C-alpha positions in Angstrom: 37.0 -21.1 -15.5 34.0 -18.4 -14.5 33.8 -17.9 -10.9 30.5 -18.1 -9.8 30.8 -16.5 -6.3 29.0 -13.1 -5.6 31.9 -10.1 -4.9 30.8 -8.6 -1.6 30.7 -4.9 -1.2 30.8 -3.3 2.3 30.5 0.3 3.5 32.3 1.9 6.4 30.2 3.9 9.0 26.3 5.4 8.8 26.8 8.6 7.6 23.3 9.1 6.2 22.5 12.6 7.9 25.0 14.0 6.1 24.4 12.6 3.0 20.6 13.8 3.5 22.1 17.2 3.8 23.9 17.1 1.2 21.4 15.7 -1.3 18.5 18.0 0.2 20.9 20.9 -1.0 22.3 20.1 -4.6 18.6 19.1 -4.9 17.7 22.7 -4.3 20.4 24.1 -6.3 19.6 22.0 -9.4 15.7 22.7 -9.3 15.9 27.0 -8.7 18.4 26.7 -11.8 16.1 25.1 -13.8 18.0 21.4 -14.0 16.4 18.2 -14.0 18.4 16.8 -10.8 17.9 13.0 -11.9 19.5 13.7 -15.0 22.6 15.9 -13.8 22.9 13.4 -10.6 23.0 10.6 -13.0 25.5 12.1 -15.1 27.8 12.8 -12.3 27.5 9.3 -10.7 28.5 7.7 -13.6 30.7 9.8 -14.9 32.5 11.5 -11.9 32.0 15.0 -13.3 31.6 17.2 -11.0 30.2 19.9 -14.2 27.2 17.9 -13.7 26.4 20.0 -10.7 25.8 23.4 -10.8 28.4 26.0 -9.0 24.7 27.7 -7.8 24.8 28.2 -4.0 28.0 25.7 -4.0 26.2 22.8 -4.8 29.5 21.1 -6.6 31.1 22.0 -3.2 28.6 20.7 -1.5 28.7 17.7 -3.5 32.3 16.6 -3.1 31.9 16.9 0.2 30.9 13.2 0.3 32.2 10.2 -2.2 29.9 9.3 -4.7 30.1 5.5 -3.5 29.0 6.8 0.1 26.4 8.7 -1.5 25.2 6.4 -3.5 24.7 3.9 -0.7 22.6 6.2 0.9 20.5 6.9 -1.8 19.7 3.0 -2.3 19.5 2.4 1.6 16.6 5.1 1.4 15.0 4.0 -1.9 14.9 0.4 -0.8 13.7 1.2 2.9 10.9 2.8 1.1 9.5 0.1 -0.9 
């Protein structure tokens, strides 16, 4: 039997301001070190491996201040509101 129901995924509190600041800091560090931020962030989000994020300027610790799913939620919200 195939289940045709869509599973709902709901997130908690609005933490978009914190997510935006985290992403600003991490993006700046990745760019300054010459990395492609898209490639590095995709690697991090898919694998959960923090070594995709540089330690430069504490970026690895910064990105770990928030769970990956929470960051992704905020990134997707930002993208969707821009369409």
